[in-house]
C-alpha positions in Angstrom: 3.0 28.5 -36.8 1.2 30.3 -39.6 -1.2 27.3 -39.9 -1.9 27.3 -36.2 -2.6 31.1 -36.2 -5.0 30.7 -39.1 -6.9 27.9 -37.3 -7.1 30.0 -34.1 -8.3 33.0 -36.1 -11.0 30.9 -37.8 -12.3 29.4 -34.5 -12.3 32.8 -32.9 -14.4 34.3 -35.7 -16.9 31.4 -35.5 -17.3 31.8 -31.7 -17.7 35.5 -32.1 -20.4 35.0 -34.7 -22.2 32.5 -32.4 -22.0 34.9 -29.5 -23.5 37.8 -31.6 -26.3 35.5 -32.9 -27.2 34.2 -29.4 -26.4 37.0 -27.1 -29.2 38.3 -24.9 -30.7 41.3 -26.5 -32.0 44.1 -24.3 -35.5 44.0 -26.0 -35.9 40.2 -25.8 -38.6 39.2 -23.3 -37.5 37.6 -20.1 -37.0 33.8 -20.3 -37.6 33.9 -24.1 -34.9 33.1 -26.6 -34.3 35.6 -29.4 -32.1 34.4 -32.3 -31.8 34.0 -36.0 -33.1 30.6 -37.1 -33.7 28.8 -40.4 -37.3 29.2 -41.7 -39.2 27.9 -44.7 -42.0 29.9 -46.2 -45.3 28.2 -47.2 -43.9 27.9 -50.7 -40.8 26.2 -49.3 -38.5 29.2 -49.8 -35.6 29.1 -47.3 -34.6 32.1 -45.3 -33.1 33.1 -42.0 -35.6 34.7 -39.7 -35.4 36.6 -36.5 -37.2 34.3 -34.1 -38.6 34.9 -30.6 -39.0 31.5 -28.8 -41.3 31.7 -25.8 -42.4 28.1 -25.9 -43.3 26.1 -22.7 -42.8 28.9 -20.2 -46.2 28.8 -18.5 -47.1 32.3 -19.7 -50.7 33.5 -19.1 -50.3 36.4 -21.6 -48.1 37.6 -24.4 -45.0 39.6 -23.4 -45.7 43.3 -23.3 -43.0 44.2 -25.8 -41.4 42.1 -28.5 -38.4 43.0 -30.6 -39.6 45.2 -33.5 -37.7 43.0 -36.1 -39.5 39.8 -35.0 -40.4 37.6 -37.9 -41.3 34.3 -36.2 -43.1 34.3 -32.8 -43.4 31.0 -31.0 -45.7 30.7 -28.0 -46.5 27.0 -27.9 -47.6 25.2 -24.7 -48.5 28.1 -22.5 -51.6 29.2 -20.7 -52.6 32.1 -22.9 -56.3 32.6 -22.9 -56.5 36.0 -24.6 -54.4 38.3 -26.9 -55.5 41.8 -25.9 -52.7 43.8 -27.3 -52.5 44.0 -31.1 -49.2 43.0 -32.7 -49.4 45.4 -35.7 -46.2 47.1 -34.6 -44.4 43.9 -35.8 -44.2 45.0 -39.4 -42.1 42.0 -40.5 -43.9 39.2 -38.6 -44.5 36.2 -40.9 -45.4 33.4 -38.5 -47.2 33.2 -35.2 -47.7 30.0 -33.3 -50.1 30.0 -30.3 -50.9 26.3 -30.4 -51.5 24.3 -27.2 -52.8 27.2 -25.1 -56.2 28.1 -23.6 -57.7 30.1 -26.3 -61.5 29.5 -26.4 -62.8 32.1 -28.8 -61.4 33.5 -32.0 -62.8 36.9 -30.9 -60.4 36.9 -28.0 -57.5 37.1 -30.4 -56.6 40.6 -31.4 -53.7 40.5 -33.8 -54.2 43.8 -35.5 -53.4 44.4 -39.2 -50.5 42.1 -40.1 -50.0 42.3 -43.9 -46.8 40.1 -43.8 -48.3 37.3 -41.7 -48.2 34.1 -43.8 -48.6 31.3 -41.2 -50.9 31.2 -38.1 -51.0 28.2 -35.8 -53.9 27.9 -33.3 -54.1 24.1 -33.1 -54.9 22.3 -29.8 -56.8 25.1 -28.1 -60.5 25.3 -27.0 -62.0 27.3 -29.9 -65.7 26.3 -30.5 -66.8 28.4 -33.5 -65.6 30.6 -36.3 -67.8 33.7 -36.8 -68.1 35.9 -39.9 -64.9 37.4 -41.2 -63.0 36.4 -38.1 -59.6 36.6 -39.8 -60.1 39.4 -42.2 -57.2 41.4 -40.6 -54.6 38.9 -41.9 -55.6 39.0 -45.6 -52.3 37.7 -46.9 -52.4 34.6 -44.7 -51.3 31.5 -46.6 -51.4 28.8 -43.9 -54.1 28.4 -41.2 -53.9 25.6 -38.6 -57.0 25.4 -36.4 -57.1 21.6 -36.1 -57.6 19.8 -32.8 -60.0 22.3 -31.4 -63.7 22.0 -30.5 -65.1 23.8 -33.5 -68.7 22.7 -34.2 -69.9 25.8 -36.1 -68.5 27.8 -39.0 -70.3 30.8 -40.4 -70.7 30.8 -44.2 -68.4 33.8 -44.5 -66.0 32.9 -41.8 -63.0 32.8 -44.2 -64.0 36.0 -46.0 -60.9 37.9 -47.1 -58.5 34.9 -47.1 -58.2 34.7 -50.9 -54.5 33.9 -50.6 -54.9 30.9 -48.3 -53.1 27.9 -49.6 -53.3 25.5 -46.7 -56.2 25.0 -44.3 -56.2 22.4 -41.4 -59.6 21.9 -40.0 -59.2 18.3 -38.9 -60.0 16.9 -35.5 -62.8 19.2 -34.6 -66.6 18.7 -33.9 -68.0 19.5 -37.4 -71.0 17.6 -38.4 -71.5 19.1 -41.8 -69.3 20.5 -44.6 -70.7 23.5 -46.4 -69.7 24.6 -49.9 -70.0 28.3 -48.8 -67.0 28.0 -46.5 -64.7 27.5 -49.4 -65.9 30.2 -51.8 -63.6 32.9 -50.5 -60.6 30.6 -50.9 -60.1 30.0 -54.6 -56.4 29.4 -54.3 -56.5 26.8 -51.6 -54.3 23.8 -52.5 -54.3 21.7 -49.3 -57.4 20.9 -47.2 -57.3 18.7 -44.2 -60.8 18.2 -42.7 -60.6 14.6 -41.4 -61.4 13.4 -38.0 -64.7 15.3 -37.8 -68.0 13.5 -37.0 -69.4 14.6 -40.4 -72.7 12.8 -41.1 -72.3 12.9 -44.9 -70.6 14.6 -47.7 -72.8 16.2 -50.3 -72.5 16.6 -54.1 -70.4 19.6 -55.1 -69.2 20.1 -51.5 -65.7 21.1 -52.7 -66.5 22.6 -56.1 -65.2 26.1 -55.4 -61.7 24.7 -54.7 -60.7 24.4 -58.3 -57.0 24.7 -57.4 -57.1 22.1 -54.7 -54.2 19.5 -55.0 -54.5 17.5 -51.7 -57.7 16.5 -49.8 -57.5 14.6 -46.5 -60.8 13.0 -45.3 -59.4 10.6 -42.7 -61.4 9.0 -39.8 -64.8 10.6 -40.6 -66.8 7.4 -40.5 -67.6 7.8 -44.1 -69.4 4.8 -45.6 -70.3 6.2 -49.0 -69.4 9.1 -51.2 -71.9 10.7 -53.7 -71.0 10.5 -57.3 -70.4 14.2 -57.6 -68.7 14.8 -54.2 -65.4 15.5 -56.0 -66.8 17.4 -58.9 -64.9 20.5 -59.8 -61.6 19.3 -58.4 -59.8 19.1 -61.7 -56.4 19.7 -60.2 -56.7 17.2 -57.3 -53.6 15.1 -57.2 -53.8 13.4 -53.8 -56.7 12.2 -51.7 -56.8 10.2 -48.4 -59.7 8.2 -47.1 -57.7 6.6 -44.4 -59.5 4.8 -41.6 -63.1 5.3 -42.7 -65.8 2.6 -43.0 -66.2 2.3 -46.8 -67.6 -1.2 -47.6 -66.5 -0.8 -51.2 -64.4 1.4 -53.3 -66.2 4.8 -54.1 -65.2 4.4 -57.8 -68.0 6.5 -59.2 -66.9 9.5 -57.2 -63.3 9.0 -58.0 -64.0 9.3 -61.7 -64.3 13.0 -61.3 -60.8 13.3 -60.0 -59.3 13.0 -63.5 -55.8 14.1 -62.5 -55.5 12.0 -59.3 -51.9 10.7 -58.7 -52.0 9.4 -55.1 -54.9 7.5 -53.6 -55.0 6.3 -50.0 -57.7 3.8 -49.1 -55.9 2.3 -46.2 -57.7 0.9 -43.2 -61.2 0.6 -44.6 -63.5 -2.5 -44.3 -63.6 -3.1 -48.0 -64.1 -6.8 -48.6 -63.4 -7.0 -52.3 -61.5 -4.9 -54.8 -63.9 -5.6 -57.7 -63.8 -5.4 -61.4 -63.8 -1.8 -62.5 -63.0 -0.3 -59.1 -59.8 1.3 -60.5 -60.2 1.8 -64.3 -59.1 4.6 -66.7 -57.4 6.6 -63.9 -54.9 7.9 -66.4 -52.5 9.8 -64.0 -52.7 7.6 -60.9 -49.1 6.8 -59.7 -49.5 5.2 -56.3 -52.3 3.2 -54.7 -52.6 2.3 -51.0 -54.9 -0.5 -49.9 -53.2 -1.5 -46.7 -54.5 -2.7 -43.3 -58.0 -3.5 -44.5 -59.5 -5.9 -41.9 -62.1 -7.4 -44.3 -60.3 -7.4 -47.6 -60.5 -11.0 -49.0 -59.7 -10.7 -52.7 -58.6 -8.6 -55.6 -60.8 -9.7 -58.4 -60.3 -9.9 -62.2 -59.7 -6.6 -63.9 -60.0 -4.7 -60.6 -57.1 -2.5 -61.8 -57.5 -1.8 -65.5 -55.9 0.7 -67.8 -53.7 2.7 -65.3 -50.9 3.8 -67.7 -48.9 5.8 -65.1 -49.3 3.5 -62.0 -45.8 2.7 -60.6 -46.6 1.3 -57.2 -49.3 -0.8 -55.5 -49.2 -1.3 -51.7 -51.6 -4.0 -50.5 -50.0 -5.0 -47.2 -51.0 -6.2 -43.8 -54.5 -7.3 -44.8 -55.2 -10.3 -42.5 -57.8 -11.8 -44.8 -56.4 -11.1 -48.2 -56.1 -14.6 -49.5 -56.6 -14.3 -53.3 -55.5 -12.2 -56.2 -57.1 -13.2 -59.5 -54.6 -14.0 -62.3 -56.0 -11.1 -64.3 -56.4 -8.7 -61.5 -53.9 -6.3 -63.0 -54.5 -5.4 -66.6 -52.8 -2.7 -68.7 -50.4 -1.4 -66.1 -47.4 -0.9 -68.3 -45.3 1.2 -65.8 -45.9 -0.7 -62.6 -42.5 -1.3 -60.9 -43.3 -2.2 -57.3 -45.9 -4.6 -56.0 -46.1 -4.8 -52.2 -48.1 -7.8 -51.0 -46.4 -8.7 -47.7 -48.2 -9.4 -44.4 -51.4 -10.9 -46.0 -53.0 -14.3 -46.1 -51.8 -15.2 -49.6 -50.8 -18.8 -50.2 -49.6 -18.0 -53.8 -49.3 -15.5 -56.5 -50.1 -16.6 -60.1 -47.4 -16.5 -62.7 -49.8 -14.9 -65.1 -50.2 -12.0 -62.7 -46.5 -11.0 -62.8 -46.2 -11.8 -66.5 -48.9 -9.3 -67.3 -46.8 -6.5 -65.7 -43.9 -5.8 -68.2 -42.1 -3.3 -66.2 -42.4 -5.0 -62.8 -39.0 -4.8 -60.9 -39.7 -5.9 -57.3 -42.3 -7.9 -55.4 -42.8 -8.1 -51.6 -44.4 -11.4 -50.7 -42.8 -12.2 -47.3 -44.9 -12.8 -44.2 -47.5 -14.8 -46.1 -48.5 -18.4 -45.6 -47.0 -19.6 -48.9 -48.1 -23.0 -50.2 -45.1 -24.4 -52.0 -46.8 -26.3 -54.8 -47.6 -25.9 -58.5 -48.9 -22.3 -58.4 -45.6 -20.9 -57.1 -43.3 -23.0 -59.2 -42.5 -20.0 -61.3 -40.7 -18.3 -58.4 -37.9 -20.8 -58.6 -37.6 -21.2 -62.3 -35.4 -18.2 -62.9 -37.4 -17.0 -65.9 -38.1 -13.5 -64.6 -36.0 -10.5 -63.6 -38.1 -9.8 -60.6 -36.4 -9.1 -57.3 -38.2 -10.5 -54.2 -37.9 -8.1 -51.3 -36.7 -9.7 -48.0 -36.4 -13.2 -49.4 -35.1 -14.5 -46.1 -38.6 -13.9 -44.7 -40.3 -15.8 -47.5 -41.2 -19.3 -46.0 -43.2 -22.3 -47.0 -46.1 -23.1 -44.7 -47.5 -26.0 -46.7 -47.2 -28.8 -47.6 -45.8 -30.3 -44.4 -42.7 -31.7 -46.0 -41.6 -28.1 -47.0 -42.9 -26.3 -43.9 -40.3 -23.8 -42.6 -38.1 -23.9 -45.7 -37.3 -20.8 -47.7 -39.5 -20.7 -50.8 -36.5 -20.0 -53.1 -34.7 -23.1 -51.8 -37.4 -25.6 -52.9 -36.5 -26.7 -56.4 -39.3 -26.2 -58.9 -38.9 -29.8 -60.1 -40.0 -30.9 -56.6 -43.3 -29.2 -57.1 -46.1 -30.7 -59.1 -47.3 -29.0 -62.3 -51.0 -29.4 -61.3 -52.5 -29.4 -57.8 -55.6 -29.6 -55.8 -57.7 -26.5 -55.0 -57.2 -25.1 -51.5 -59.8 -22.8 -50.0 -58.2 -20.2 -47.8 -59.4 -20.5 -44.2 -59.1 -16.7 -43.9 -61.5 -16.1 -46.8 -64.6 -16.8 -44.7 -65.4 -17.4 -41.1 -67.0 -20.6 -39.7 -70.0 -18.8 -38.3 -71.9 -15.6 -39.1 -74.7 -13.9 -37.2 -77.2 -11.9 -39.2 -80.4 -9.9 -38.5 -83.7 -10.2 -40.4 -83.8 -8.1 -43.5 -80.0 -7.7 -43.8 -77.7 -8.9 -46.5 -74.8 -11.3 -46.1 -71.8 -11.9 -48.4 -69.9 -15.1 -48.2 -66.5 -15.1 -49.8 -64.8 -18.2 -51.1 -61.5 -18.2 -53.0 -59.1 -20.9 -53.9 -55.7 -21.3 -55.6 -55.0 -24.3 -57.8 -53.6 -25.4 -61.1 -55.6 -25.6 -63.3 -57.7 -22.7 -62.0 -60.6 -24.2 -60.0 -64.3 -23.7 -60.6 -66.4 -22.7 -57.6 -70.0 -23.3 -56.7 -72.1 -23.0 -53.5 -74.6 -25.4 -51.8 -77.4 -23.9 -49.8 -78.9 -25.5 -46.6 -81.7 -27.0 -48.8 -79.1 -28.8 -50.9 -79.5 -26.6 -53.9 -76.3 -26.1 -56.0 -75.8 -22.5 -57.0 -73.5 -21.9 -59.9 -71.7 -18.6 -60.9 -73.9 -15.8 -62.3 -77.0 -17.6 -61.0 -79.6 -15.0 -60.0 -82.7 -15.4 -57.8 -84.7 -13.3 -55.4 -82.5 -14.4 -52.5 -79.1 -15.4 -53.9 -76.5 -14.3 -56.3 -73.1 -15.9 -56.9 -70.4 -13.8 -58.4 -68.0 -15.4 -60.9 -65.0 -15.1 -58.5 -66.8 -17.1 -55.7 -68.7 -14.5 -53.6 -72.2 -15.6 -52.6 -74.7 -12.9 -51.7 -77.8 -13.5 -49.7 -80.4 -10.8 -49.8 -83.2 -9.8 -47.4 -82.3 -12.7 -45.1 -84.9 -14.4 -43.0 -84.9 -17.5 -40.7 -85.7 -19.5 -43.8 -82.2 -18.8 -45.1 -80.5 -19.8 -41.8 -78.4 -22.9 -42.1 -75.2 -24.3 -43.4 -73.7 -23.0 -46.7 -70.9 -25.0 -48.3 -68.4 -23.7 -50.9 -66.9 -26.3 -53.3 -63.8 -25.5 -55.3 -62.9 -28.2 -57.9 -60.7 -28.8 -60.8 -59.6 -32.0 -62.7 -57.4 -33.0 -59.8 -60.0 -32.9 -57.1 -62.0 -30.6 -54.8 -61.8 -28.7 -51.6 -64.8 -27.8 -49.4 -65.5 -25.3 -46.7 -68.7 -24.6 -44.8 -70.1 -21.6 -42.9 -73.1 -21.6 -40.7 -75.4 -18.6 -41.0 -77.5 -17.8 -37.9 -80.5 -15.4 -38.3 -81.8 -13.7 -35.2 -80.3 -16.4 -33.0 -82.0 -19.2 -35.0 -80.2 -22.1 -36.6 -81.9 -25.3 -37.8 -80.8 -28.3 -35.8 -80.7 -31.7 -37.4 -83.0 -34.2 -35.7 -81.2 -37.1 -34.0 -81.3 -40.3 -36.0 -82.3 -38.4 -39.1 -79.7 -40.1 -41.3 -81.1 -42.8 -43.5 -78.8 -45.1 -45.6 -80.0 -47.4 -48.4 -78.4 -49.6 -51.0 -79.9 -48.9 -54.4 -78.2 -51.5 -56.5 -75.5 -54.2 -56.2 -73.3 -55.4 -59.1 -70.2 -57.7 -59.3 -67.7 -54.8 -58.9 -69.8 -51.9 -57.6 -72.4 -50.9 -55.0 -74.7 -47.8 -55.4 -75.4 -46.3 -52.0 -77.7 -43.5 -51.2 -78.5 -41.5 -48.0 -80.6 -38.7 -46.7 -79.5 -36.4 -43.9 -81.3 -33.6 -42.1 -80.5 -29.9 -42.5 -77.5 -28.2 -40.9 -75.1 -31.1 -41.6 -71.6 -30.8 -42.9 -70.1 -32.7 -45.9 -70.7 -36.5 -45.5 -67.8 -39.0 -45.3 -68.3 -42.4 -47.0 -66.3 -45.3 -45.7 -66.3 -48.9 -47.0 -64.2 -51.9 -46.2 -64.4 -55.7 -46.4 -66.1 -57.3 -43.5 -64.4 -59.9 -41.3 -64.2 -63.3 -42.8 -63.7 -62.1 -46.3 -61.1 -63.8 -48.5 -59.3 -60.5 -49.1 -57.3 -58.5 -46.5 -59.3 -55.8 -44.9 -58.8 -52.5 -46.6 -60.7 -49.4 -45.8 -61.5 -46.6 -48.2 -62.8 -43.1 -47.4 -64.1 -40.3 -49.5 -65.7 -36.9 -48.7 -68.4 -35.5 -51.0 -70.3 -32.2 -51.1 -73.3 -31.9 -49.0 -75.7 -31.7 -52.0 -74.5 -35.2 -53.0 -76.8 -38.0 -51.7 -75.8 -40.9 -54.0 -72.4 -42.4 -54.5 -71.2 -45.4 -56.6 -68.5 -47.5 -55.0 -66.5 -49.1 -57.8 -63.5 -51.4 -58.3 -64.9 -53.9 -55.7 -64.2 -57.6 -55.6 -66.9 -60.1 -56.7 -68.8 -62.1 -54.0 -67.3 -60.1 -51.2 -69.0 -59.0 -48.0 -68.6 -55.2 -47.5 -69.6 -52.8 -44.7 -70.6 -49.4 -46.0 -70.8 -46.5 -43.5 -72.0 -42.9 -44.0 -70.9 -40.4 -41.4 -72.5 -37.0 -41.2 -71.2 -34.3 -38.8 -73.1 -31.3 -37.6 -71.7 -27.8 -37.0 -71.7 -28.7 -33.3 -69.4 -31.6 -34.0 -72.1 -34.2 -33.3 -71.7 -37.3 -35.4 -74.5 -39.4 -37.0 -73.2 -42.6 -38.5 -75.2 -45.4 -40.2 -73.7 -48.6 -41.6 -75.1 -51.3 -43.9 -73.8 -54.7 -44.8 -73.9 -55.8 -48.4 -72.3 -58.5 -50.6 -71.3 -58.0 -54.2 -72.6 -60.4 -56.8 -70.5 -63.5 -57.6 -69.0 -64.3 -60.9 -71.4 -67.2 -61.6 -74.4 -65.0 -60.9 -72.9 -62.5 -63.3 -72.6 -65.1 -66.0 -76.1 -66.3 -65.4 -77.4 -62.8 -65.6 -75.5 -62.4 -68.9 -77.0 -65.6 -70.2 -80.5 -64.5 -69.2 -79.9 -61.2 -70.9 -78.8 -62.9 -74.1 -81.7 -65.3 -74.0 -84.1 -62.3 -73.7 -82.4 -60.6 -76.6 -82.7 -63.7 -78.8 -86.4 -64.0 -77.9 -87.0 -60.3 -78.7 -85.2 -60.5 -82.1 -87.0 -63.8 -82.9 -90.3 -62.2 -82.4 -89.3 -59.2 -84.5 -88.1 -61.6 -87.3 -91.4 -63.4 -87.3 -93.3 -60.1 -87.5 -91.2 -59.0 -90.5 -91.8 -62.3 -92.3 -95.5 -62.2 -91.9 -95.5 -58.6 -93.2 -93.6 -59.6 -96.2 -96.0 -62.5 -96.9 -99.0 -60.3 -96.7 -97.4 -57.8 -99.1 -96.6 -60.6 -101.5 -100.2 -62.0 -101.5 -101.6 -58.5 -102.0 -99.3 -57.8 -105.0 -100.1 -61.2 -106.5 -103.8 -60.6 -106.3 -103.6 -57.1 -107.9 -101.0 -58.0 -110.5 -101.8 -61.4 -111.6 -100.0 -61.2 -114.9 -97.3 -58.8 -113.7 -93.8 -59.7 -112.6 -93.7 -61.5 -109.4 -91.2 -59.7 -107.0 -89.6 -61.6 -104.2 -89.3 -60.1 -100.8 -86.0 -61.0 -99.3 -85.4 -60.1 -95.7 -81.9 -59.0 -94.9 -82.9 -58.3 -91.3 -81.9 -61.5 -89.7 -79.9 -60.9 -86.6 -77.5 -63.3 -85.0 -77.0 -62.3 -81.3 -73.7 -63.0 -79.8 -73.9 -65.8 -77.3 -72.4 -65.4 -73.8 -69.4 -67.6 -74.2 -67.8 -66.7 -70.9 -67.2 -64.1 -68.3 -66.8 -60.5 -69.4 -64.3 -58.1 -67.9 -65.8 -55.4 -65.7 -64.2 -52.8 -67.9 -65.9 -54.0 -71.0 -69.5 -53.3 -72.0 -71.6 -54.8 -74.9 -73.0 -52.3 -77.4 -75.2 -53.1 -80.4 -74.2 -51.2 -83.5 -75.8 -51.2 -87.0 -73.9 -51.6 -90.3 -73.8 -53.3 -93.6 -74.9 -56.8 -93.6 -75.5 -58.6 -90.3 -74.9 -56.4 -87.2 -72.8 -57.9 -84.6 -72.1 -57.5 -80.9 -69.1 -55.2 -80.6 -67.1 -55.1 -77.3 -66.0 -51.6 -76.6 -63.6 -50.7 -73.8 -65.3 -48.2 -71.5 -63.5 -45.3 -69.9 -62.4 -45.9 -66.4 -64.6 -43.5 -64.2 -62.7 -41.2 -61.9 -63.7 -41.5 -58.3 -64.9 -37.9 -58.2 -67.4 -38.7 -61.0 -69.1 -41.4 -58.8 -71.1 -38.9 -56.9 -74.6 -38.2 -58.3 
C-alpha cells in the first residue's frame, strides 16, 4: 500500500506541474500558446524560456499585448506586413521569429530598444533593401536571419551598431555584388552564409574585415573563379563551402590564404581534374568533399600533397571519375577514411592504399570493378583495410567474373599483368566546339604495368606527353588540350594506351561550328611493299576522319593449309604493317578495313603469294655470289696496291732491306649450303684471323612491333 501511495503521489505531482506549465494564462494572447520551453542561446547555452507561440494563425498584426516575461516570441507563417507597436516593454525578450510573413520593408519593423534580443528571424519575407543603420536598436543582436528575401541593395552602413553579431544569413536574395564595407561594423562575425545570390564576381579582400570568421558559405552563386586574395584576412576560417557552383578547376591559389582551413566543400562543381598541387600544404585540413561532380574524370598524381591532419576524403557519386593515379595521395599520414563509392572506377591501385599508413576503411561499392591484375591486392589479405558495404562490391569485367563479389574471386585467378583499358566514361564519343574556344580531351587507363598514353591527331601526327605546340598540349596523365580551335582542327582524335602486354584505343570526334571532315568514298588505297618467304609488308592510306584500321589476312581457297584468319587493330597513325610467321609459297588474301565515325566501312583486299623455299635458296645463292664477287674485287685491289708499294720501295731503297707485303685480308665467304631457318639471320663480324659468317638467332618480333 505504501508503494502504491508513493506512485500515486508522484503521478499527481507530475500532472500538477504539467497543468501549471501549460495552463492558459490570463495575459496570453488568444489562440497563442504560452509555456516554458527549452531554448539554446547562440553560444549553445541551454535554458528554459518563457515562450509565446503564435505560429500559423493567419495573423495580420502582432497581438496588442504580450506577457511581460516573454523571452521567445514565435510568429512564423502569418500575414504580418508591419510591426507598428514597439516591443520594448518586453525587457527579457531574447528571440523574435517573424519568418514567413509579408514584411516588405525593414523600415516597417519597429521593435524599439531591445537590449536583451539575441536572435532575430526575418527569413522568407519580401524585404528588398537594407538602409543605413536599419537595426541599430538591437545592438546586442548575435544572430540575424534575413535569407530568402528579395534584397538587392545593402547600404554601406546597414549593419552599423551590430558589433556583437556572430551569425549572419544573407543567402537566397538578389544581391549582385558583395561589398567589403558591409562587414566593417561586424568584427566578431563567425558565420556568414551569403550563397544563392546572383553575384557577378567576388573581389580581392572582400571579406578582409571578418578576421574572426570561422565558417563561410558561398553555395550556388555561379562562381567560376576566385581571385587569389579573395580570402585574404580570414586567418581563423575553418570551414568553407563552394557547393553547386561552376568552378572548372580547384581555386587553389585563393585557398592558400585560408591557412587554418579544416573543412572544404567543393561538391557539385564541374571540375574535370583534380590536378597536381590543387591541395598542397594545407596543414590543418581535416575533411575534403569532392562529391557529385558531373565532369570529374581523374585525380592526378600528387593532387593531394602534404596534408598532415587530413582524416577523411569523400569523392563519391562522380559519374565520370574513372581514374585515380597511384601517387594521387602523398604525405597524408592521418587519413583514415577514403570514400570512393558511386563512381566509374574500374580499379584502385595497391600503391594508392599502401601510401596511406593510417587508412582504416575504404568505400568502393557501386563502381564498375574490373577483376584483373590491378585489384588482386584486394583479395590477398595483406592489409587491415575494411571495405565498407562489401556485399555491394561486384565485378563487372571480365565476362567470366561478371556479377560475382570482388572478394570472392581468388587472387590466383587474376593475372599479374594485364592489358590497358580506357574507361568509356573518361571521354565522350563526340564533342561540339566553337571557333576560338579550347577543348580538353581526357584519356585514362588502368593496367599493370602502368600504361603509357599518347594521342593521334586527325592529320595522323602522334603527340606524346609534355609535347607543346601552338595548338596542342598533352599532359603527362593523358589529357589533351586543343587551343584556339578552328575548322582546321576538326576531325577524329585517338587516344592510345599501351604497355608491354598490348594496347587499347578510343577515338573522339571534334566538330567545330558544325563542320567535320568527311572521308571521300573509295579513298582507301592498299599496296604490298615487299614479299618474303615468311612475311608480307602491307601499306595503306586512308582519308581523314577514319577510325583505327583493322587488318585481316588468311589463306586463300586452294591453299595446302587449312584456312585460318588473323585480325589485328592498329592505331590510326600507323599505315604500314608487317605480317609475319607466314607459310612459304602460300596464297594469302590481305584486307584492310577502315570505319568512319558514321559507321561506314571502306574495305580493300589484295591477293599475294609468299616466296617459295626454292626461290629463297636461289636468292641466298645469288646473294652469296654477289658477296664473293665484291670481296674478290677488293682482294685484287689490295694486291695491286701492295705491288705498287713494293716497287716504289725497291726503287728508292735499292740496297736496303726488302720488306714483304703479306696480305692477311683474304676472306672466305660462307657458301649457301642449304635452307636457312626464318628465325636466323647472317651477320658478318670481324675478328682475329679470317672472319667468318656467324649465324645469330634473332629475337622473335612481337606482333605489336610489326606496325610502322
